[in-house]
N, C-alpha and C positions, 0 to 999 in steps of 0.2 A: 566640401566633404563628399557629396554625391559622386563627383568625378573620381575621387580617390577610391571610393568603395567600388565603383565600376571597374577601375584598373586592377584592384586587388582581388576582387571576388568574381569579376566577370558576370555581374547580375544584370541581365538584359533590361529589366524594368528601370534600373538606375541609369544605364547607359543611354536609354532611349526615353527621355522624359519629355512630356508634352503638357503645356498649359492649356491647350485647346481641347474642348469637350465637344465631341461630334453629336449632332442631333438628327442629321439626315444623311444616311449612309447607303451607298449603292455597292453591291458586290458583283464583280464581273466574271466569277468562276464558281463552280460548286465547292471547291475546297476553301476558298476565302469566305464563302457563306457559312460553312461549318465553323471555321475559326472565329468568325464574328460572333456567333452565338456562344462559343466557348469563352470568349473574352468579355462577354457582357454587353455586346453591341447589338444583340438580336432585336431588341425592342426599337432600335433606331433605324433598322433596315427599311428602306422604302421601295427598293427594286433589286432584283437579282438576275442571274444568268439562267438560261435553260439548264435543266437537269440539276438545279439546286433543290434537291428533294429531301434534305435532312438538315435540321429536324423538320417535322411535318409542317410546322408553321411557315417555313420558307416557300412551300409549294403555292401558297395563296398570294404571294407577292407578285407584282408585275414583272415581266421578263424583258430585259433590255439588251441581252447579249446572247449569242450562240456561236457555233463553230464557224459561221460565215462572216461574223463581224459584230459590230456594236450598233445599236440604234442611237446614234449621236443626238439626233433631234429630241428624242424622248428623254435621254439622260440629262441634257441641258435644261429641258423644260421642267424636270423634277427638282431642279435647284439643289443638288447634293452639296453638303459641306465636307464630305469625305468619300472618296472612291477607293474601293479595294480591288486591286488589279492583279492578274496573274502574270508575273514577269516572264516573257518568252512565250506566253500562251495567248494573250490578247494582242490584236493587230497593232503593230508599232505606229503606223500612220494615224489610226484612230486615237491612240493614246496621246500622240503628239498634239493632235487637235484639241483634246480635252485639256492638256497641260497648257496650251497656248491661251486658253480662256481663263487661266489662273485657278483652275480647280485643284483642290488638294488631293493628291493621289498617294496611296500607300501600296507599294509593290511587294508581292509575296511570291516566293518560290523556294519553300523549304526543301533542302536536299539531304537532310539528316533527321533522325528522330529528335535530337536535341533542338534542332532548328524549329521544329513544330512548337515546342514549349516556348522557345524564345519569341516566336512570332505572336503567340497568344499573349504573352506578357507585354509585348510592345503595343498590341492593339488595345490592351487594357488601359494604356496610358491615355487613350482617347475617351475614356469613360469617367464618370464621377467617382467610381470606386474601383481602382485598379487591383485591390486585394482580391476581388472575385476572380479575375484572370490569373493572378498569382496562385491562388488556391487551386484552381483547376490545373494549372501547369504543374504544380507540385504533385498533385494526385496522378497525373499522367506519368511523370518521371518515376514516381514510386511504383506504379504498375509495371513500368519497363524494368525496374530493378528486380521485382519479384519474378517476372518472366525470364530475366537473364539467369537468375538462380535455377529456375526450373529447366531451362533448355541449354544451359552452358555446356552440357556434355555432348551436344550434337556434333557428330563427325562431319568433316567436309564432304559434300556431295555434289558432283557435277549435274547441273540442271539446264533446261532450256525453257524459257518463258515465251510462249507463242502469243505475242501481243496482237498480231493480226495475221490473217491467212492470205488475203489477196490485197496487196502484196504480202509476202511472208516477212514479218518484222519482229524484232525483239528489242532488247535494251543492252546498254553497256553497264559498267559498274560505277558510273560517276553521276548518275541522276536518280530520279525517283521512278519506280519503287525498289531500286537495288538494296537500300538499307534493310528492307523487310526480309529479303532472302538471306542477306549477310548475317542478320541476327540469328538465323536458324542454321547457320553453317553451310548455306548454299554456295556453290562454286559455279558462277555464271560462265558458261562455255564461250560467251562472247564478251567477257568482262573488259577486254582491252580494245574493243572497237573504237575507232577514232571519232565516231559520231554517237550521240546519246541513244538514238533509236534507229539502228541500222536495218536496212533491208538485206536479207540473207537468202541464200539458196538452200534447197533441200540437201544438196550434196554436202554443203558445209556442215549442216547439222548432223548428217549421217557420219561424216568423218570424225566429228568431235565426240560422238558416242555418249550422249547424256544418260544418266541413270534415272532421272526423273524429268517429267515434262508437265508444264502448267499452262492453263489457259483461263481467261476470264470471260470467254465467249458464252452467249446465251444459247448458242447452237451446240447441242451435246454431241453432234457428229463431227465436230471440228477436227478431231484427230484422225478422221477417215482419210485425210490428206496423205497419211503415212501408211495406209493399208498394205501397200506393196513392200513395206520395209519393216514389218512387224518382227521378223526374226533377225533383223540386222541391228536395230537400235535397242540397247538394253532396257530403256524405259518402257518401250512398247512390248518387248518380249516378256517382261516381268509384270506388265500391266500397272506400271507406276506412272499413270497419267491422272492428273487431278484438276478439278475446276475450282477456281477461287472467286470470292465475291469481289466484283470489279470496283465497287465504290469503296470498300474497305482497303483494297490494295492500292488502287491508283490515285487516291486522294491523300495527300499528306496532312492528316488530321488526327485528332485523338482516337478515332476508330482504327487507326493503324495497329493498335494493340489487338484488335480482333483479327486483323490480317496476319499478324505475327503468330497468334495461336493456331490459326488455320494452316499456315504454311509449315510451322514446326510439327504439327500433328501429322501432316501429310508426309513430311520427311521421316518421321518416326515409323509410320506405316511402311514406307519403302525399306527402311532399315530392318524392320521386324520380319520381313519375308525375304528369303534368300533369292538372289538373282538367278534367273533361269538361263541355262546354257543353250547355245544354238542347237 
């Protein structure tokens, strides 16, 4: 019966059923840490990655992963019965070593808002009470539905997301956090790039003429890179440059709803003020 319900209704918690209950969980990325708490696995976490700063309880846990790699010796010594990994984000060789030891690994890489809810439901299957995860996933989807009603009127707006400055990098439309901008009517000027996070040139950005520019940098002078092109790029000419909360935007978690509200409001601000001519 569960199998047929899965096929008919596409309910992730039914399609991904587990009789295994996790007791010792390690999270290898900040977003999987957040999702673990949302799914009811927070009390089972024994170690996390660097920058796992939400919720606050995660900051007190031992750190066994960072951008340089994994502390394999420490991970094995902690004897986890479940590892939450970031597919494409954690080192392939390190993950292969953990898998070769027979450790149970759940890979997460949500590339849509729906996938966030699905992931939480699946992680809930590793708990004694999956209904906790299902309830939180339902609340998240309900919030998205309300936001969709509120911002469904948003017109299409060409934008540039300055992911980093040195080198100058952005994103295409096929990975995270593209769904956040799409939700608000954003038209990514590098949507069709063949790579998820392309390195681009200033000349390419200038030619594509974005109406809005975003950054998550803590450096509030990050847009000074374009100071010689203020009258050339519409976003700069009209002062439609905005700073976003990096954790809300770049992590596919329930806090994506905060990022949506921030991005949509910034687009509304840009629409409410007429563009300045050269």
